[in-house]
C-alpha positions as CSV (number, residue, x, y, z in Angstrom):
1,V,25.8,4.4,-0.5
2,P,24.5,2.0,2.5
3,D,23.7,-1.5,1.6
4,L,19.9,-2.7,0.9
5,K,18.6,-3.9,4.0
6,Y,15.5,-6.1,2.3
7,S,17.6,-7.1,-1.0
8,R,18.9,-10.5,0.2
9,T,16.7,-13.7,0.2
10,T,18.0,-13.8,3.9
11,A,16.2,-10.4,5.0
12,N,13.2,-12.0,6.1
13,E,15.4,-14.2,8.4
14,R,17.0,-11.1,9.5
15,H,14.4,-8.5,9.9
16,P,10.9,-10.9,10.4
17,E,9.1,-8.3,12.4
18,E,9.7,-5.8,10.1
19,L,7.3,-4.4,7.2
20,L,9.3,-1.6,5.4
21,T,12.1,1.2,6.3
22,V,11.9,4.4,5.1
23,K,15.0,6.6,4.4
24,F,14.4,10.3,4.1
25,R,17.4,12.6,3.7
26,Y,17.1,16.4,3.5
27,K,19.2,19.3,3.5
28,K,18.1,22.8,4.9
29,P,18.6,25.5,1.9
30,D,21.9,27.4,4.0
31,A,23.1,24.4,5.6
32,K,26.4,22.2,4.7
33,S,25.3,19.0,5.3
34,S,22.3,16.8,5.0
35,I,19.9,14.9,7.7
36,E,19.0,11.7,7.4
37,M,15.7,10.6,9.2
38,I,15.0,6.6,9.2
39,K,11.5,4.9,10.1
40,V,10.9,1.6,10.7
41,V,7.4,0.3,10.7
42,N,7.0,-3.5,11.8
43,D,4.3,-5.4,11.1
44,E,1.6,-5.0,13.0
45,L,-1.7,-6.1,11.0
46,S,-3.4,-7.2,14.1
47,E,-3.6,-3.6,15.3
48,A,-4.6,-2.3,11.6
49,S,-7.7,-0.8,11.3
50,T,-11.0,-3.0,9.4
51,D,-10.3,-0.8,6.2
52,F,-6.9,-1.5,6.0
53,K,-7.4,-5.3,6.5
54,F,-10.1,-5.7,3.9
55,A,-7.8,-3.5,1.3
56,S,-5.3,-6.0,2.2
57,A,-7.1,-9.0,1.3
58,V,-8.4,-7.2,-1.9
59,A,-4.7,-6.6,-2.8
60,L,-3.5,-9.8,-1.7
61,F,-6.2,-11.3,-4.1
62,G,-4.6,-9.4,-6.9
63,L,-1.3,-10.9,-6.5
64,H,-3.0,-14.1,-5.9
65,L,-4.6,-13.7,-9.3
66,R,-1.4,-12.3,-11.3
67,K,0.4,-15.5,-9.6
68,S,3.0,-12.7,-8.0
69,T,6.1,-13.7,-6.7
70,Y,5.3,-11.6,-3.7
71,I,2.4,-13.9,-2.4
72,K,4.9,-15.9,-0.6
73,N,3.4,-18.8,1.5
74,T,0.1,-17.4,1.8
75,T,-3.2,-19.0,0.5
76,L,-6.5,-17.9,-0.7
77,A,-7.7,-18.8,2.8
78,D,-5.2,-16.0,4.0
79,V,-7.1,-13.7,1.8
80,L,-10.3,-14.4,3.3
81,N,-9.2,-14.5,6.8
82,L,-8.3,-11.1,5.9
83,A,-11.6,-9.9,4.3
84,E,-13.1,-11.4,7.1
85,Q,-11.3,-9.5,10.1
86,G,-12.1,-6.3,7.4
87,R,-15.3,-6.6,7.2
88,G,-16.7,-4.3,9.7
89,V,-20.1,-2.8,8.9
90,D,-21.0,-4.0,5.3
91,K,-24.2,-1.9,4.8
92,Q,-24.4,-2.2,1.0
93,G,-22.6,-5.5,0.8
94,Y,-19.8,-5.1,-1.1
95,R,-17.3,-6.7,1.2
96,A,-19.4,-9.5,1.8
97,E,-19.5,-9.9,-2.2
98,F,-15.8,-9.8,-2.2
99,M,-15.8,-12.8,-0.1
100,R,-18.5,-14.8,-2.1
101,L,-16.3,-13.8,-5.3
102,V,-12.7,-15.3,-3.7
103,K,-14.9,-18.6,-2.6
104,T,-16.3,-19.2,-6.0
105,F,-12.6,-18.3,-7.4
106,E,-10.9,-21.1,-4.7
107,G,-13.3,-23.4,-5.8
108,S,-12.6,-23.1,-9.7
109,L,-8.9,-24.2,-8.9
């Protein structure tokens, strides 16, 4: 079993551009050995869709609410920045309402 790529605290220093790695191994029914497929996904949030950016903002806000260890150096300003990038066409006003919620929470701290 190979070493885990991201398990050490220095992993981000060694792979700063990588968001995740997916390893998949399969074996055909009549084969004797398996085939491994590896896909590395780079951190390219700037090229993400507006929906993905907004969903990321909501997820990051949830992590902040739970005071998760996974928030690293992010702030509520980062949540608002992502939400603004992901606002897109907001016909119902739900995304704007989310941003008001984050601002209100930020002001209460």
